[in-house]
C-alpha positions in Angstrom: 160.1 49.4 68.4 159.6 52.5 66.0 161.0 56.2 66.8 157.6 57.5 67.6 157.6 55.3 70.7 160.4 57.6 72.5 158.6 60.6 71.7 155.2 59.6 73.2 157.2 57.6 76.2 158.8 60.9 76.8 155.6 63.1 76.8 153.7 60.7 79.0 156.5 60.7 81.4 156.4 64.7 81.1 152.8 64.4 82.2 153.1 62.4 84.9 155.7 64.3 86.6 154.2 67.5 86.2 151.0 66.2 87.9 152.9 64.5 90.4 155.1 67.6 91.6 152.1 70.0 91.5 150.6 67.9 94.1 153.7 67.3 95.8 154.0 71.4 95.9 150.6 72.0 97.2 151.4 70.1 100.7 155.0 71.2 100.9 155.2 74.7 99.7 151.1 76.0 100.4 151.9 79.7 100.3 152.8 79.4 96.7 150.3 80.6 94.1 148.8 77.9 92.0 150.5 79.6 88.9 153.7 79.7 90.6 153.3 75.8 91.4 152.5 75.1 88.2 155.3 76.5 86.5 157.9 75.1 88.6 156.3 71.9 88.5 156.5 72.0 84.8 160.3 73.3 84.5 161.6 70.5 86.5 161.9 67.7 83.9 163.3 70.2 81.2 165.8 71.6 83.6 167.0 68.1 84.2 166.9 66.9 80.7 168.9 70.3 79.5 171.7 69.5 82.3 172.0 65.9 80.8 172.1 67.3 77.6 174.8 69.5 78.5 176.8 66.8 80.6 176.7 64.6 77.3 178.0 67.6 74.8 180.7 68.1 77.5 182.0 64.5 77.6 181.7 64.4 73.8 183.6 67.3 73.4 186.4 66.7 75.5 187.0 63.0 75.3 189.2 61.4 72.8 187.0 58.7 71.1 189.0 58.0 68.3 186.4 58.9 65.8 188.3 61.9 64.4 187.0 65.5 64.6 184.4 65.0 61.8 182.3 62.8 64.2 182.5 65.3 67.1 181.1 68.0 64.7 178.4 65.6 64.0 177.7 64.6 67.4 177.4 68.1 69.1 174.6 69.6 66.9 172.7 66.1 67.0 172.7 65.9 70.7 171.9 69.8 71.0 169.1 69.2 68.7 167.6 66.2 70.5 168.1 67.7 73.8 165.9 70.7 73.1 163.5 69.0 71.4 163.0 66.7 74.5 163.2 69.5 76.8 160.4 71.9 75.0 158.4 68.2 74.9 158.8 68.0 78.6 157.9 71.5 79.1 154.5 71.2 77.3 153.9 67.8 79.0 154.7 69.0 82.2 152.5 72.0 81.8 149.7 70.0 80.8 150.2 67.6 83.6 150.6 70.2 86.1 147.8 72.3 84.7 145.3 69.4 85.2 146.4 68.4 88.4 145.9 71.6 90.1 142.7 72.1 88.7 142.0 68.7 90.4 143.4 69.6 93.4 142.0 73.0 93.7 138.3 71.6 93.5 
């Protein structure tokens, strides 16, 4: 498995989740506008990703792993970079999925 598999899998998951959530919001919250449903559906997975990233950073910063201060200084920015990158990827994928699904639902 190469490194790009995780990126493609993350993008596909975001597209699917965005499309599923906008369809769910259509039935659960019919009084919301279509734009609001799309934006909230696209923001769910990035919010989960950022919460998981912050939790991971908190665990790394507070736990004593025996690796020393240098390893913690390397791990925190790396985790922030990967978490932020996947949150951005999830946002774009969620927007694409929610937009395509909302166009299908409205017709």
